[in-house]
SEVOGU-625013 format. One record per residue: x, y, z of N, C-alpha, C in turn; residue number from 1. Coordinates in nm, 2 decimals. Example, Ala and Ser with C-alpha at 12.3 -4.5 7.8 and 13.67 -1.06 7.14 Angstrom:
<sites>
<site n_c1="1.32" n_c2="-0.57" n_c3="0.78" ca_c1="1.23" ca_c2="-0.45" ca_c3="0.78" c_c1="1.32" c_c2="-0.33" c_c3="0.78" i="1"/>
<site n_c1="1.28" n_c2="-0.22" n_c3="0.71" ca_c1="1.37" ca_c2="-0.11" ca_c3="0.71" c_c1="1.29" c_c2="0.00" c_c3="0.79" i="2"/>
</sites>
This chain:
<sites>
<site n_c1="-6.50" n_c2="8.91" n_c3="37.49" ca_c1="-6.42" ca_c2="8.98" ca_c3="37.59" c_c1="-6.39" c_c2="8.89" c_c3="37.71" i="1"/>
<site n_c1="-6.50" n_c2="8.82" n_c3="37.75" ca_c1="-6.48" ca_c2="8.73" ca_c3="37.87" c_c1="-6.38" c_c2="8.62" c_c3="37.84" i="2"/>
<site n_c1="-6.38" n_c2="8.57" n_c3="37.71" ca_c1="-6.29" ca_c2="8.46" ca_c3="37.67" c_c1="-6.15" c_c2="8.51" c_c3="37.68" i="3"/>
<site n_c1="-6.12" n_c2="8.63" n_c3="37.64" ca_c1="-5.99" ca_c2="8.69" ca_c3="37.65" c_c1="-5.94" c_c2="8.69" c_c3="37.80" i="4"/>
<site n_c1="-6.03" n_c2="8.73" n_c3="37.89" ca_c1="-5.99" ca_c2="8.74" ca_c3="38.03" c_c1="-5.96" c_c2="8.60" c_c3="38.08" i="5"/>
<site n_c1="-6.04" n_c2="8.50" n_c3="38.04" ca_c1="-6.01" ca_c2="8.36" ca_c3="38.09" c_c1="-5.88" c_c2="8.31" c_c3="38.03" i="6"/>
<site n_c1="-5.85" n_c2="8.34" n_c3="37.91" ca_c1="-5.72" ca_c2="8.30" ca_c3="37.85" c_c1="-5.61" c_c2="8.37" c_c3="37.92" i="7"/>
<site n_c1="-5.62" n_c2="8.50" n_c3="37.95" ca_c1="-5.51" ca_c2="8.57" ca_c3="38.01" c_c1="-5.49" c_c2="8.52" c_c3="38.16" i="8"/>
<site n_c1="-5.60" n_c2="8.49" n_c3="38.22" ca_c1="-5.59" ca_c2="8.43" ca_c3="38.36" c_c1="-5.52" c_c2="8.29" c_c3="38.36" i="9"/>
<site n_c1="-5.56" n_c2="8.21" n_c3="38.26" ca_c1="-5.50" ca_c2="8.08" ca_c3="38.26" c_c1="-5.35" c_c2="8.09" c_c3="38.22" i="10"/>
<site n_c1="-5.32" n_c2="8.17" n_c3="38.13" ca_c1="-5.18" ca_c2="8.19" ca_c3="38.09" c_c1="-5.09" c_c2="8.24" c_c3="38.20" i="11"/>
<site n_c1="-5.15" n_c2="8.34" n_c3="38.28" ca_c1="-5.07" ca_c2="8.39" ca_c3="38.39" c_c1="-5.05" c_c2="8.28" c_c3="38.50" i="12"/>
<site n_c1="-5.16" n_c2="8.20" n_c3="38.52" ca_c1="-5.14" ca_c2="8.09" ca_c3="38.62" c_c1="-5.04" c_c2="7.99" c_c3="38.58" i="13"/>
<site n_c1="-5.03" n_c2="7.96" n_c3="38.45" ca_c1="-4.93" ca_c2="7.86" ca_c3="38.40" c_c1="-4.79" c_c2="7.92" c_c3="38.42" i="14"/>
<site n_c1="-4.77" n_c2="8.05" n_c3="38.38" ca_c1="-4.64" ca_c2="8.11" ca_c3="38.39" c_c1="-4.60" c_c2="8.12" c_c3="38.54" i="15"/>
<site n_c1="-4.69" n_c2="8.15" n_c3="38.63" ca_c1="-4.66" ca_c2="8.16" ca_c3="38.77" c_c1="-4.62" c_c2="8.03" c_c3="38.82" i="16"/>
<site n_c1="-4.69" n_c2="7.92" n_c3="38.78" ca_c1="-4.66" ca_c2="7.79" ca_c3="38.83" c_c1="-4.52" c_c2="7.75" c_c3="38.78" i="17"/>
<site n_c1="-4.49" n_c2="7.77" n_c3="38.65" ca_c1="-4.35" ca_c2="7.74" ca_c3="38.60" c_c1="-4.25" c_c2="7.82" c_c3="38.67" i="18"/>
<site n_c1="-4.27" n_c2="7.94" n_c3="38.70" ca_c1="-4.17" ca_c2="8.03" ca_c3="38.77" c_c1="-4.15" c_c2="7.97" c_c3="38.91" i="19"/>
<site n_c1="-4.25" n_c2="7.94" n_c3="38.98" ca_c1="-4.24" ca_c2="7.89" ca_c3="39.11" c_c1="-4.17" c_c2="7.76" c_c3="39.11" i="20"/>
<site n_c1="-4.19" n_c2="7.67" n_c3="39.02" ca_c1="-4.12" ca_c2="7.54" ca_c3="39.01" c_c1="-3.97" c_c2="7.56" c_c3="38.99" i="21"/>
<site n_c1="-3.94" n_c2="7.66" n_c3="38.90" ca_c1="-3.80" ca_c2="7.69" ca_c3="38.87" c_c1="-3.73" c_c2="7.74" c_c3="38.99" i="22"/>
<site n_c1="-3.79" n_c2="7.83" n_c3="39.06" ca_c1="-3.73" ca_c2="7.89" ca_c3="39.18" c_c1="-3.71" c_c2="7.79" c_c3="39.29" i="23"/>
<site n_c1="-3.81" n_c2="7.70" n_c3="39.30" ca_c1="-3.79" ca_c2="7.59" ca_c3="39.40" c_c1="-3.68" c_c2="7.50" c_c3="39.37" i="24"/>
<site n_c1="-3.66" n_c2="7.47" n_c3="39.24" ca_c1="-3.55" ca_c2="7.38" ca_c3="39.20" c_c1="-3.42" c_c2="7.45" c_c3="39.21" i="25"/>
<site n_c1="-3.42" n_c2="7.58" n_c3="39.19" ca_c1="-3.29" ca_c2="7.66" ca_c3="39.21" c_c1="-3.25" c_c2="7.66" c_c3="39.35" i="26"/>
<site n_c1="-3.34" n_c2="7.69" n_c3="39.44" ca_c1="-3.31" ca_c2="7.69" ca_c3="39.59" c_c1="-3.28" c_c2="7.56" c_c3="39.64" i="27"/>
<site n_c1="-3.34" n_c2="7.45" n_c3="39.59" ca_c1="-3.31" ca_c2="7.32" ca_c3="39.63" c_c1="-3.17" c_c2="7.28" c_c3="39.59" i="28"/>
<site n_c1="-3.13" n_c2="7.33" n_c3="39.47" ca_c1="-3.00" ca_c2="7.29" ca_c3="39.42" c_c1="-2.89" c_c2="7.37" c_c3="39.49" i="29"/>
<site n_c1="-2.91" n_c2="7.49" n_c3="39.53" ca_c1="-2.81" ca_c2="7.57" ca_c3="39.59" c_c1="-2.81" c_c2="7.56" c_c3="39.74" i="30"/>
<site n_c1="-2.91" n_c2="7.51" n_c3="39.80" ca_c1="-2.92" ca_c2="7.51" ca_c3="39.95" c_c1="-2.84" c_c2="7.41" c_c3="40.02" i="31"/>
<site n_c1="-2.79" n_c2="7.30" n_c3="39.96" ca_c1="-2.72" ca_c2="7.20" ca_c3="40.03" c_c1="-2.82" c_c2="7.11" c_c3="40.10" i="32"/>
<site n_c1="-2.77" n_c2="6.99" n_c3="40.15" ca_c1="-2.86" ca_c2="6.89" ca_c3="40.21" c_c1="-2.91" c_c2="6.93" c_c3="40.34" i="33"/>
<site n_c1="-3.03" n_c2="6.89" n_c3="40.37" ca_c1="-3.09" ca_c2="6.91" ca_c3="40.50" c_c1="-3.03" c_c2="6.81" c_c3="40.60" i="34"/>
<site n_c1="-3.03" n_c2="6.83" n_c3="40.73" ca_c1="-2.97" ca_c2="6.73" ca_c3="40.82" c_c1="-3.03" c_c2="6.59" c_c3="40.81" i="35"/>
<site n_c1="-3.16" n_c2="6.58" n_c3="40.78" ca_c1="-3.22" ca_c2="6.45" ca_c3="40.76" c_c1="-3.17" c_c2="6.38" c_c3="40.64" i="36"/>
<site n_c1="-3.14" n_c2="6.46" n_c3="40.53" ca_c1="-3.09" ca_c2="6.40" ca_c3="40.41" c_c1="-2.95" c_c2="6.34" c_c3="40.42" i="37"/>
<site n_c1="-2.87" n_c2="6.40" n_c3="40.51" ca_c1="-2.73" ca_c2="6.36" ca_c3="40.53" c_c1="-2.73" c_c2="6.22" c_c3="40.59" i="38"/>
<site n_c1="-2.82" n_c2="6.19" n_c3="40.68" ca_c1="-2.83" ca_c2="6.06" ca_c3="40.75" c_c1="-2.88" c_c2="5.95" c_c3="40.66" i="39"/>
<site n_c1="-2.97" n_c2="5.98" n_c3="40.57" ca_c1="-3.03" ca_c2="5.88" ca_c3="40.48" c_c1="-2.93" c_c2="5.82" c_c3="40.38" i="40"/>
<site n_c1="-2.95" n_c2="5.70" n_c3="40.34" ca_c1="-2.87" ca_c2="5.63" ca_c3="40.24" c_c1="-2.91" c_c2="5.68" c_c3="40.10" i="41"/>
<site n_c1="-2.82" n_c2="5.66" n_c3="40.01" ca_c1="-2.84" ca_c2="5.69" ca_c3="39.87" c_c1="-2.96" c_c2="5.61" c_c3="39.81" i="42"/>
<site n_c1="-3.04" n_c2="5.66" n_c3="39.72" ca_c1="-3.15" ca_c2="5.58" ca_c3="39.67" c_c1="-3.10" c_c2="5.46" c_c3="39.59" i="43"/>
<site n_c1="-3.17" n_c2="5.35" n_c3="39.59" ca_c1="-3.13" ca_c2="5.23" ca_c3="39.52" c_c1="-3.13" c_c2="5.24" c_c3="39.37" i="44"/>
<site n_c1="-3.22" n_c2="5.32" n_c3="39.32" ca_c1="-3.23" ca_c2="5.33" ca_c3="39.17" c_c1="-3.11" c_c2="5.41" c_c3="39.10" i="45"/>
<site n_c1="-3.02" n_c2="5.46" n_c3="39.18" ca_c1="-2.91" ca_c2="5.53" ca_c3="39.12" c_c1="-2.94" c_c2="5.68" c_c3="39.11" i="46"/>
<site n_c1="-2.85" n_c2="5.76" n_c3="39.05" ca_c1="-2.87" ca_c2="5.90" ca_c3="39.05" c_c1="-3.00" c_c2="5.94" c_c3="38.96" i="47"/>
<site n_c1="-3.07" n_c2="6.04" n_c3="39.01" ca_c1="-3.19" ca_c2="6.08" ca_c3="38.93" c_c1="-3.16" c_c2="6.22" c_c3="38.88" i="48"/>
<site n_c1="-3.22" n_c2="6.25" n_c3="38.76" ca_c1="-3.20" ca_c2="6.38" ca_c3="38.70" c_c1="-3.29" c_c2="6.48" c_c3="38.77" i="49"/>
<site n_c1="-3.25" n_c2="6.61" n_c3="38.78" ca_c1="-3.34" ca_c2="6.71" ca_c3="38.84" c_c1="-3.46" c_c2="6.73" c_c3="38.76" i="50"/>
<site n_c1="-3.57" n_c2="6.78" n_c3="38.82" ca_c1="-3.69" ca_c2="6.81" ca_c3="38.75" c_c1="-3.67" c_c2="6.93" c_c3="38.66" i="51"/>
<site n_c1="-3.71" n_c2="6.91" n_c3="38.53" ca_c1="-3.70" ca_c2="7.02" ca_c3="38.43" c_c1="-3.84" c_c2="7.07" c_c3="38.40" i="52"/>
<site n_c1="-3.87" n_c2="7.18" n_c3="38.45" ca_c1="-4.01" ca_c2="7.24" ca_c3="38.43" c_c1="-4.04" c_c2="7.27" c_c3="38.29" i="53"/>
<site n_c1="-3.94" n_c2="7.33" n_c3="38.22" ca_c1="-3.96" ca_c2="7.36" ca_c3="38.08" c_c1="-3.98" c_c2="7.24" c_c3="37.99" i="54"/>
<site n_c1="-3.91" n_c2="7.13" n_c3="38.02" ca_c1="-3.92" ca_c2="7.01" ca_c3="37.95" c_c1="-4.06" c_c2="6.95" c_c3="37.97" i="55"/>
<site n_c1="-4.10" n_c2="6.95" n_c3="38.10" ca_c1="-4.23" ca_c2="6.89" ca_c3="38.13" c_c1="-4.35" c_c2="6.97" c_c3="38.06" i="56"/>
<site n_c1="-4.33" n_c2="7.10" n_c3="38.06" ca_c1="-4.43" ca_c2="7.19" ca_c3="37.99" c_c1="-4.44" c_c2="7.16" c_c3="37.84" i="57"/>
<site n_c1="-4.32" n_c2="7.14" n_c3="37.78" ca_c1="-4.31" ca_c2="7.11" ca_c3="37.64" c_c1="-4.38" c_c2="6.98" c_c3="37.61" i="58"/>
<site n_c1="-4.35" n_c2="6.87" n_c3="37.69" ca_c1="-4.41" ca_c2="6.74" ca_c3="37.67" c_c1="-4.56" c_c2="6.75" c_c3="37.69" i="59"/>
<site n_c1="-4.60" n_c2="6.83" n_c3="37.79" ca_c1="-4.75" ca_c2="6.84" ca_c3="37.81" c_c1="-4.81" c_c2="6.91" c_c3="37.69" i="60"/>
<site n_c1="-4.75" n_c2="7.01" n_c3="37.63" ca_c1="-4.81" ca_c2="7.07" ca_c3="37.52" c_c1="-4.81" c_c2="6.98" c_c3="37.40" i="61"/>
<site n_c1="-4.71" n_c2="6.90" n_c3="37.38" ca_c1="-4.72" ca_c2="6.80" ca_c3="37.27" c_c1="-4.83" c_c2="6.70" c_c3="37.29" i="62"/>
<site n_c1="-4.85" n_c2="6.65" n_c3="37.41" ca_c1="-4.95" ca_c2="6.55" ca_c3="37.44" c_c1="-5.09" c_c2="6.62" c_c3="37.41" i="63"/>
<site n_c1="-5.10" n_c2="6.74" n_c3="37.45" ca_c1="-5.23" ca_c2="6.81" ca_c3="37.44" c_c1="-5.26" c_c2="6.83" c_c3="37.29" i="64"/>
<site n_c1="-5.16" n_c2="6.86" n_c3="37.21" ca_c1="-5.18" ca_c2="6.88" ca_c3="37.06" c_c1="-5.22" c_c2="6.75" c_c3="37.00" i="65"/>
<site n_c1="-5.16" n_c2="6.64" n_c3="37.04" ca_c1="-5.19" ca_c2="6.51" ca_c3="36.98" c_c1="-5.33" c_c2="6.47" c_c3="37.02" i="66"/>
<site n_c1="-5.37" n_c2="6.50" n_c3="37.15" ca_c1="-5.51" ca_c2="6.47" ca_c3="37.19" c_c1="-5.61" c_c2="6.54" c_c3="37.11" i="67"/>
<site n_c1="-5.58" n_c2="6.67" n_c3="37.08" ca_c1="-5.68" ca_c2="6.75" ca_c3="37.00" c_c1="-5.69" c_c2="6.70" c_c3="36.86" i="68"/>
<site n_c1="-5.58" n_c2="6.65" n_c3="36.81" ca_c1="-5.58" ca_c2="6.59" ca_c3="36.67" c_c1="-5.66" c_c2="6.46" c_c3="36.67" i="69"/>
<site n_c1="-5.64" n_c2="6.38" n_c3="36.78" ca_c1="-5.71" ca_c2="6.25" ca_c3="36.78" c_c1="-5.86" c_c2="6.27" c_c3="36.80" i="70"/>
<site n_c1="-5.90" n_c2="6.37" n_c3="36.87" ca_c1="-6.04" ca_c2="6.40" ca_c3="36.89" c_c1="-6.10" c_c2="6.48" c_c3="36.78" i="71"/>
<site n_c1="-6.02" n_c2="6.51" n_c3="36.68" ca_c1="-6.06" ca_c2="6.58" ca_c3="36.56" c_c1="-6.12" c_c2="6.71" c_c3="36.59" i="72"/>
<site n_c1="-6.05" n_c2="6.79" n_c3="36.67" ca_c1="-6.09" ca_c2="6.92" ca_c3="36.70" c_c1="-6.06" c_c2="7.01" c_c3="36.58" i="73"/>
<site n_c1="-5.95" n_c2="6.98" n_c3="36.52" ca_c1="-5.90" ca_c2="7.06" ca_c3="36.40" c_c1="-5.97" c_c2="7.00" c_c3="36.28" i="74"/>
<site n_c1="-6.08" n_c2="7.06" n_c3="36.23" ca_c1="-6.14" ca_c2="7.01" ca_c3="36.11" c_c1="-6.14" c_c2="7.11" c_c3="36.00" i="75"/>
</sites>
């Protein structure tokens, strides 16, 4: 019973974090540049892709699965 509560709490925390990141990215994309950003020059490295929360979560899941297989958790 306690294990189910821990799993539910962890899942809720992850979904809340992802939702918060997506909302922040949405507001940053729609808000327009801040006055400080207008004065600054463009970054030297060229244009950068926006942060993709779902992509990062997917890559994290893949890395965790590989780690579990490497540590032989699945026997």
